SERO-4910 file (N, C-alpha, C, O; in steps of 0.05 Angstrom, whole numbers):
BEGIN
 pado doro    nc1    nc2    nc3   cac1   cac2   cac3    cc1    cc2    cc3    oc1    oc2    oc3
  Met    A   -750   -110    698   -739    -83    698   -723    -80    724   -729    -93    744
  Thr    A   -703    -64    724   -686    -60    748   -681    -31    753   -683    -14    735
  Thr    A   -676    -24    778   -671      3    786   -642     12    780   -635     35    783
  His    A   -625     -7    773   -597      0    767   -595     18    743   -605     11    721
  Asn    A   -583     41    746   -580     60    725   -551     69    725   -542     83    743
  Pro    A   -535     60    705   -506     66    705   -500     96    702   -478    104    707
  Asn    A   -520    112    694   -515    141    691   -519    156    717   -511    180    719
  Leu    A   -530    144    738   -535    157    763   -521    141    786   -526    117    788
  Pro    A   -504    154    802   -491    140    824   -512    133    846   -529    149    853
  Ala    A   -510    109    856   -528    100    877   -521    113    904   -497    115    911
  Leu    A   -541    122    919   -537    133    946   -545    113    968   -538    117    991
  Gly    A   -559     92    960   -568     73    979   -598     74    984   -611     94    978
  Leu    A   -609     52    994   -638     50    999   -655     57    975   -677     67    978
  Gly    A   -645     51    951   -660     55    927   -659     84    916   -671     90    896
  His    A   -644    101    929   -642    129    921   -617    132    903   -597    119    906
  Trp    A   -619    151    884   -597    156    865   -590    186    866   -606    203    872
  Asp    A   -565    191    861   -555    218    860   -564    231    834   -568    216    814
  His    A   -567    257    833   -574    271    809   -564    299    811   -565    311    833
  Pro    A   -553    311    790   -542    338    792   -562    360    799   -554    381    808
  Leu    A   -588    355    797   -608    375    803   -621    371    830   -640    385    837
  Leu    A   -611    352    846   -623    348    873   -622    374    889   -601    386    891
  Gly    A   -644    381    901   -645    406    917   -650    431    901   -652    453    912
  His    A   -652    428    875   -655    452    857   -683    453    846   -697    432    844
  Arg    A   -691    476    837   -717    480    824   -716    469    796   -696    473    781
  Val    A   -737    454    788   -738    442    762   -766    446    750   -785    452    764
  Val    A   -767    444    724   -792    446    709   -801    417    702   -785    402    691
  Asp    A   -826    411    708   -837    384    702   -854    387    677   -877    396    678
  His    A   -842    380    654   -856    383    629   -879    363    626   -897    367    609
  Ala    A   -880    342    642   -902    323    640   -927    333    656   -949    322    653
  Arg    A   -923    354    672   -945    365    688   -949    394    682   -949    411    700
  Glu    A   -953    400    656   -959    428    647   -938    448    657   -945    470    665
  Asp    A   -912    440    656   -890    457    663   -891    467    692   -883    490    698
  Arg    A   -902    450    709   -903    457    738   -875    458    749   -858    442    741
  Ile    A   -870    477    766   -843    480    778   -843    469    806   -861    474    822
  Gly    A   -822    454    812   -819    443    839   -789    439    845   -772    444    828
  Val    A   -784    430    869   -756    424    878   -752    394    877   -768    379    887
  Leu    A   -731    386    863   -724    358    862   -714    348    889   -692    356    898
  Arg    A   -730    331    902   -723    322    929   -710    295    929   -694    289    947
  Ala    A   -716    278    909   -704    251    909   -707    239    881   -724    247    866
  Val    A   -690    220    876   -692    203    852   -692    174    863   -672    164    873
  Ala    A   -716    162    862   -719    135    874   -744    122    861   -760    136    849
  Pro    A   -746     96    864   -769     82    853   -794     90    869   -793     97    892
  Asp    A   -817     88    856   -843     93    868   -856     67    875   -857     49    859
  Ser    A   -866     64    899   -878     39    908   -909     42    909   -922     30    926
  Lys    A   -920     58    890   -949     63    891   -966     38    886   -990     39    893
  Asp    A   -955     17    875   -970     -8    871   -970    -25    896   -980    -48    895
  Asn    A   -959    -16    918   -958    -31    943   -983    -25    960   -986     -3    970
  Pro    A  -1002    -44    962  -1027    -39    976  -1024    -37   1006  -1043    -29   1020
  Phe    A  -1001    -44   1017   -998    -45   1046   -984    -20   1058   -982    -18   1082
  Asn    A   -974     -2   1041   -960     22   1049   -936     15   1067   -927     31   1083
  Leu    A   -925     -9   1064   -901    -17   1079   -880    -26   1059   -885    -45   1043
  Val    A   -858    -12   1059   -837    -19   1040   -814    -32   1056   -801    -19   1072
  Val    A   -809    -57   1050   -787    -72   1064   -764    -78   1046   -742    -85   1055
  Thr    A   -768    -74   1020   -746    -77   1000   -749    -55    980   -770    -43    977
  Val    A   -728    -50    966   -729    -30    944   -745    -41    921   -739    -62    911
  Pro    A   -766    -26    913   -782    -36    890   -765    -40    865   -747    -24    860
  Asp    A   -771    -60    850   -757    -66    825   -770    -51    802   -780    -64    783
  Thr    A   -770    -25    804   -782     -8    783   -762     14    777   -744     20    794
  Pro    A   -764     27    754   -745     48    748   -748     72    767   -770     77    777
  Pro    A   -727     86    772   -729    109    790   -744    132    776   -744    134    752
  Val    A   -758    148    793   -773    171    783   -763    195    799   -749    193    819
  Ala    A   -770    218    789   -763    243    803   -785    249    823   -809    249    817
  Trp    A   -777    255    848   -796    263    869   -793    293    872   -772    303    879
  Leu    A   -815    308    867   -814    337    868   -833    347    890   -853    334    896
  Ser    A   -827    371    901   -845    384    919   -847    413    911   -829    424    900
  Pro    A   -870    425    917   -873    454    910   -853    470    925   -846    464    948
  Ser    A   -843    492    913   -823    509    926   -832    519    953   -816    521    971
  Gly    A   -857    526    956   -867    538    981   -878    517   1000   -890    524   1020
  Gly    A   -874    492    994   -885    470   1011   -910    459    999   -923    472    982
  Gly    A   -919    437   1009   -943    424    999   -938    395    992   -917    384    998
  Arg    A   -957    384    979   -957    355    972   -937    350    949   -939    363    928
  Glu    A   -920    330    953   -901    323    932   -914    306    910   -936    295    915
  Trp    A   -901    304    888   -910    287    866   -887    275    852   -864    283    856
  Thr    A   -892    255    835   -871    241    820   -875    246    791   -897    252    781
  Thr    A   -853    244    776   -853    246    747   -829    231    736   -811    224    750
  Ala    A   -830    227    710   -808    213    696   -783    231    697   -784    255    696
  Leu    A   -760    218    699   -735    233    700   -730    249    674   -719    270    675
  Asp    A   -739    238    652   -734    252    627   -754    275    622   -753    288    602
  Ala    A   -772    280    641   -792    301    639   -783    327    654   -797    347    652
  Ile    A   -760    326    667   -751    349    683   -726    362    671   -710    349    658
  Glu    A   -724    388    676   -700    403    669   -698    426    689   -717    433    702
  Ala    A   -674    437    692   -670    459    710   -688    483    704   -691    490    680
  Ala    A   -700    495    724   -716    519    721   -698    543    716   -676    544    727
  Arg    A   -707    561    701   -691    585    696   -699    608    713   -688    630    712
***
């Protein structure tokens, strides 16, 4: 699997552009939880050393954070849409 996605322009360091970056979105995979889309990038959660020296060769995911601050979470890109 590769992180290359022709539908999203690359920003570098494994991050991808997305029209909803910085906006509130609904995460349908997490009981319609609302958060702010902070990044679209691969998740390195399978890295036991917590040290990332290369871009993981995994599909990009959406990185979300609560609107009022707090711990961020990841979800599939196809699970989000703009909040109303």
